[in-house]
C-alpha positions in Angstrom: 73.0 64.1 52.3 70.5 62.0 54.2 72.0 58.7 55.3 75.5 59.7 54.2 78.3 59.5 56.8 79.2 62.9 58.4 82.2 64.6 56.8 83.9 65.2 60.2 84.4 62.6 62.9 86.2 64.4 65.8 88.7 67.1 66.7 92.1 65.5 66.0 94.4 68.3 67.3 94.7 72.0 68.0 97.7 74.0 66.9 99.4 76.6 69.1 102.0 79.0 67.8 105.0 79.4 70.1 108.3 81.3 69.8 110.5 78.8 71.7 109.3 75.2 71.2 111.8 73.7 73.7 110.7 76.1 76.4 107.0 75.7 75.7 107.2 71.9 75.6 109.1 71.8 78.9 106.5 74.1 80.5 103.5 72.1 79.4 105.0 68.7 80.4 107.2 69.4 83.4 105.4 72.4 85.0 101.8 72.0 83.9 101.8 68.2 84.0 100.3 67.3 80.6 101.2 63.9 79.1 103.1 63.8 75.8 101.5 63.1 72.4 104.6 63.3 70.3 108.2 64.5 70.8 109.9 67.2 68.8 109.8 66.7 65.1 111.0 68.9 62.3 109.7 69.9 58.9 110.8 72.5 56.3 109.9 75.8 58.0 108.8 74.6 61.4 109.3 72.3 64.4 106.5 70.9 66.6 105.7 68.7 69.6 102.4 68.0 71.3 100.6 67.2 74.5 97.9 64.5 74.8 94.4 65.2 76.1 93.1 61.7 76.0 91.1 62.2 72.8 93.0 64.9 71.0 96.5 66.5 70.9 97.6 70.1 71.5 100.4 70.8 69.0 103.0 73.4 69.9 104.5 74.8 66.7 107.5 77.0 66.3 108.2 78.5 62.9 111.8 78.3 61.9 114.1 79.3 59.0 113.3 77.6 55.8 111.9 78.0 52.3 108.6 76.2 52.9 105.4 78.1 52.0 103.7 76.7 55.1 106.6 77.7 57.4 106.4 81.3 56.0 102.6 81.3 56.7 103.2 80.3 60.3 105.9 82.9 60.8 103.7 85.7 59.5 100.9 84.5 61.8 103.2 84.4 64.8 104.6 87.9 64.0 101.1 89.3 63.6 99.1 87.5 66.3 101.8 86.5 68.8 101.8 83.2 70.7 98.5 81.3 71.3 95.8 79.2 69.7 95.8 79.2 65.9 94.3 76.2 64.2 91.8 73.3 64.7 92.4 70.1 62.9 89.4 67.8 62.4 89.6 64.1 61.5 87.6 63.3 58.4 85.5 60.2 57.8 87.8 59.6 54.8 89.7 62.6 53.4 88.6 62.3 49.7 85.0 61.6 50.6 85.0 64.4 53.2 86.5 67.0 50.9 83.8 66.2 48.4 81.0 66.2 51.0 82.1 69.5 52.5 82.3 71.1 49.0 78.8 69.8 48.2 77.6 71.5 51.4 79.1 74.8 50.2 82.4 74.9 52.2 85.5 76.1 50.5 88.1 73.3 50.9 91.5 73.0 49.3 92.7 69.8 47.6 94.3 67.3 49.9 98.1 67.5 50.3 100.3 64.5 51.2 103.0 65.0 53.8 105.1 62.9 56.2 106.9 63.4 59.5 109.6 61.4 61.3 108.3 58.5 63.3 110.9 56.3 65.1 108.3 53.5 65.7 107.9 52.9 61.9 110.3 50.7 59.9 110.8 53.3 57.2 111.1 56.1 59.8 108.3 58.2 58.5 104.6 58.6 59.2 102.4 59.8 56.3 99.3 61.9 56.5 97.1 64.0 54.2 95.5 67.3 55.0 93.2 69.9 53.4 92.6 73.4 54.6 89.1 74.9 55.1 88.7 78.5 54.1 87.8 80.8 57.0 84.7 82.0 55.2 83.2 78.6 55.8 84.0 78.5 59.5 83.3 82.0 60.9 86.7 83.4 62.1 88.3 80.0 62.7 91.4 78.6 61.0 90.8 74.9 60.4 91.7 71.9 58.3 91.1 68.2 58.0 93.9 65.7 58.6 94.0 61.9 58.1 97.0 59.7 59.0 98.0 56.8 56.8 98.2 54.5 59.9 96.3 55.0 63.2 98.0 57.7 65.4 99.2 56.5 68.8 100.4 59.0 71.4 103.8 58.6 73.0 102.2 58.8 76.4 98.7 57.4 76.7 98.5 58.2 80.4 96.7 61.0 82.2 99.7 62.8 83.7 99.8 64.6 87.1 96.7 66.6 86.1 94.7 63.4 85.6 93.5 64.6 82.2 90.4 62.8 80.9 89.8 64.5 77.5 89.5 67.6 75.5 86.0 68.8 76.6 85.4 71.6 74.2 86.8 74.5 72.2 85.4 78.0 72.8 85.0 80.1 69.6 84.2 83.8 69.8 81.7 85.1 67.2 79.8 88.3 66.5 76.5 86.4 65.9 75.8 83.0 67.5 72.7 82.3 65.3 74.5 83.1 62.0 77.6 81.3 63.0 75.7 78.1 64.1 73.8 78.2 60.8 77.0 78.4 58.8 78.6 75.5 60.8 75.6 73.3 60.1 75.3 74.3 56.5 79.0 74.1 55.6 80.4 71.4 57.9 77.3 69.5 59.1 77.7 70.3 62.8 74.4 70.8 64.4 73.9 72.5 67.8 72.2 70.5 70.5 72.0 73.2 73.1 72.0 77.0 73.6 72.1 79.3 76.6 70.9 82.9 76.8 72.8 85.0 79.4 74.1 81.9 81.3 74.5 82.6 85.0 73.7 86.3 84.3 76.8 86.6 82.1 77.0 89.2 79.3 77.1 86.6 76.5 75.1 83.8 74.9 76.4 80.5 73.7 75.6 77.5 71.4 77.0 74.0 71.6 77.9 72.0 68.5 78.9 68.4 69.4 81.7 66.7 67.4 82.9 63.2 68.4 83.2 63.2 72.2 83.9 66.9 72.4 82.0 70.0 71.2 82.5 73.5 69.9 81.1 76.3 72.0 80.2 79.4 70.0 80.1 82.5 72.2 78.7 86.0 71.4 79.0 89.0 73.7 75.6 90.7 74.2 76.6 93.4 76.7 79.4 95.9 76.3 81.1 95.1 79.6 82.8 92.2 81.3 85.9 90.1 80.8 84.7 88.3 77.7 83.6 91.5 75.9 86.9 93.2 76.7 88.9 90.3 75.3 86.6 90.0 72.3 87.3 93.6 71.5 91.0 92.9 71.5 91.0 89.6 69.6 87.9 89.7 67.5 86.3 86.5 66.1 88.1 83.2 66.3 89.4 80.5 68.7 89.1 81.9 72.3 90.1 79.1 74.7 90.0 75.4 75.2 88.5 73.4 78.0 90.2 70.2 79.3 88.3 67.7 81.5 90.2 66.4 84.6 89.2 63.8 87.1 89.5 66.0 90.2 89.5 69.7 89.7 90.6 70.6 93.3 93.5 68.2 93.0 94.5 69.6 89.6 94.4 73.2 91.0 96.5 72.2 94.0 99.1 70.5 91.8 99.5 73.6 89.6 99.7 76.0 92.5 102.4 73.8 94.0 104.3 74.5 90.8 103.7 78.3 91.3 101.2 78.4 88.4 98.5 81.0 88.7 95.0 79.3 88.6 91.6 80.7 89.5 89.5 79.2 92.2 87.0 76.6 91.0 83.6 78.0 90.1 80.4 76.7 88.5 80.5 76.2 84.7 77.8 77.7 82.5 77.0 74.0 81.7 75.0 72.2 84.4 76.8 69.7 86.6 80.3 71.1 85.9 82.9 73.2 87.7 85.9 74.9 86.1 89.1 76.8 86.9 91.2 78.9 84.5 95.0 78.7 84.1 96.5 82.2 83.6 97.7 82.5 80.0 101.0 83.9 81.1 101.9 80.3 82.0 100.7 78.6 78.8 102.4 80.7 76.1 99.3 82.7 75.4 96.8 79.9 75.5 93.6 80.3 77.5 92.9 76.9 79.2 90.0 76.0 81.3 90.2 72.9 83.5 86.7 71.4 83.9 85.3 68.7 86.1 82.0 67.0 85.3 79.8 65.2 87.8 
């Protein structure tokens, strides 16, 4: 493994399950002010569209009627879990190499599957990609897969939108044991933590940070049986908890959202030095917990 390329390059996109794609897409673009990654596209069993975070997409996925196995999987998940965060897609170094490298590390990874979606910018009208799912046993509590496009992906809107989005900063993953989860992420996927915090700012949890590309995964474990995070952990269990999106000016972003009658918390210090954050109420994001973060 020494000297070999890492199997994962970056976070490509995050999948959110929604009941009404048109409503969710309008909410995220018109009310919340996120730029567009791709417009509505349909497959057998689901429709999706996405927002652009500067370095990754947030895919809004609505299961629909159809015979596709994947569509049925998404419908069952939506019925069971409700709207909200569901999957993380990583970009591999090269999908065949990465599948083999992950398997050699001990991760349980499916064989790559070829698919295609409609792309009006291409001469043949279709954009191909290959994907391979990673078993949840290899990524404690997290649904994930790797995804590689046949041609480089270009978002519809490469701008920053009214929120002045810079990038996806990090993904927060709740876990029962930070040490055990961090060890598994390193063993199975090659992601090594570069920082850890015990009881940050007196909070009842501890965290570990695992960089990937220009973002990172934040593993969070409750250590006290009280507080907002512990209560939500009891309700949800392990898995993707929230996402953090970096903006150029936090105060300006909060003001914009409040002008749109969106409930946002007051800016406060982040657990990570040199940063402030504010939280968008999940009632306005179709069940997705989103932090807006500003780094100085």
